N, C-alpha and C positions, 0 to 999 in steps of 0.2 A: 504494500500500500504506500509506504514512504517513497519507494522508487517511482511509483505512478505519479504521486504529487510532484516530485522533483522533475519528472519528465514533462508534466503539464506546464510547470512554471518555466522551464527552459524553452519549451516549444512556444509558449506565449511570447517570451522576450525575443526569440528568434524570428517569429512571424512579423512582429511589430517593426523590425528593421526594414522589411520590404515595403512597408506602408509609410513609414516616417523615419526620423533620425533614431539612431540607437540611444539607449538610456545611458547618459553620462551625467552623474550628479554634479550640479553646480557647486562651486566653492563659495562659501558665504563671503569670504574676503573679496572675490571677484564681483559678486552681485552688489555688495556694498559700494565698491569703487565705481561700478557702472551707474548705479542710481544716484550716487553723490556727485559724480563727475560729468555724466552725460545728460541725465534727465532727472533733476530733483523733483520728487513726487509731492503731491499735496492731496488734501481730502477731496479735491475736485477731479482727480484722476481715476480712471477705470483702466486697469492693466489687464490685458488678456495674454496669458502665457499659453502658447500652443505647443503641446508636448511638455506639459507641466511636471511630469515625473513625480517626485515625492513632495512637491509643493514648496520647495525652499524659496523660489523666486516669489511665489504668491505671499508667503508669510513675511518676506522682507519688504514687499510693496505695502502690505497691510500695516507693518510697523511704522511706515512713513506716512500713514494716514489714507492711502489710496484704497479703493475697492479692487479686489483682485479675483479674476475668474480664470480657472485653468481648464484646458481641454487636454485630455490624455486618452490614448487608445488602449493602454495596457491596464486591464482591470486590477491587477495586483498593485500597481503604482497608484491607481485611483484610491484604493482602500487605504494604503499607507498615507497618502496625502490627506484624506478625510480624517484619519485618526490623529495625525499630527496637527491638524487645523481645528480640532474640537474646541468649541468655545470662542472661536474667532469669527464674529459676524461679518467681517470684511473680506473673508476668504470663501470662495466657492469653487469646488472641483467637480467636473463633469466627465463621464465616460463619453467622449465625443471625438470624432474624427474632424480635424480642422478643414480638410478638403471639402467636406459636405456640410459644414456648419455655417451659420450666419453669425457674424460678430454682434455682441451687444451694441445697441444703438448709441450708448454713451462711451464707447471705447475711445480712449485718448492715446494709449500706448500698447503696442503689440510686442511681446518678447518672444523671440524665436532662437532656438539652438539650430542654426542652419548648417546643412551639409551642402557642398557645392552642387551636387546633382539635383538639388531641389530649389535652388535660389531663383531660377527664372519662374518656376511655377508658384513659389511663395510670393514673388513680386506681383504677378498677375492677380493672385487671390486677394492680396491686400489692396491693390488698386481698385478691384471690383467692389470690395467691401467699403472702401472710403467713398467711392462714387454712390453706392447704394444708400449709405447712411447720411451722405451729404455733408461730411466734415473731414477735415484733414486728420490724418493718423500718423503718429510717430511710430517708428519701428526700431527696436533695439535688437540687433543680431549679435549672437555670441558665436564665434567661430568663423564662418565664411562671410565674405563681403557679398553684397547683393548688386550685381552689375546693372547699370542703368537707373538705379534708384538715386535720389538726391541725398548724398551724404552730407550730414551736418557736422559731425566730428567723430573722433575715435579715441578710446581710452583702452589701452591694452588690447585684448582680443574682442572687445565690444565695439560695435559700430552703431551710430544713431542716424536714422534716415527719416525723411519727411515725405509722406505720400499726400499729395494735394488732391482733394476731391474736385471733379470736373464741375459740379454744381453744388455750392454751399447752401444748405437749408437755412433759412432765416429763423431765428428763435421766435417762438410764439409768445405774444404779449397777452 
């Protein structure tokens, strides 16, 4: 029975690699440096972490006052993230594939652990979502640069980009 459980876990992590990036836990120090140096968060921010893993980025964003939503396709990592986020009303983790999801309407920053094979697809997805919700979206990429995106600045292995919506929705009065 134990071997069966281990096989299921290994198979789940292996299959996920074909759909998204492999699970590589973020270092707290790197996340702190990125949020402090690239995009200081406030209570007005909604951070979407696609491929949120164990939720470390979500919890770091929430500590800075932002609301944080994580999309993760590995059910084991979703459970870990939910357990580690118990009691934090600013953190939400969903078993969700980013490629088929719609972003929350109030998203201000998308955090991605990018691998070069997916950067063009990621860029198209984020631009479509910025256009759909009618507002500009910042993107923080850890790992790979996103070719063709408007680079704002870089700190270490993190890059900050701005995706401008084609049509900005006017706030309702």
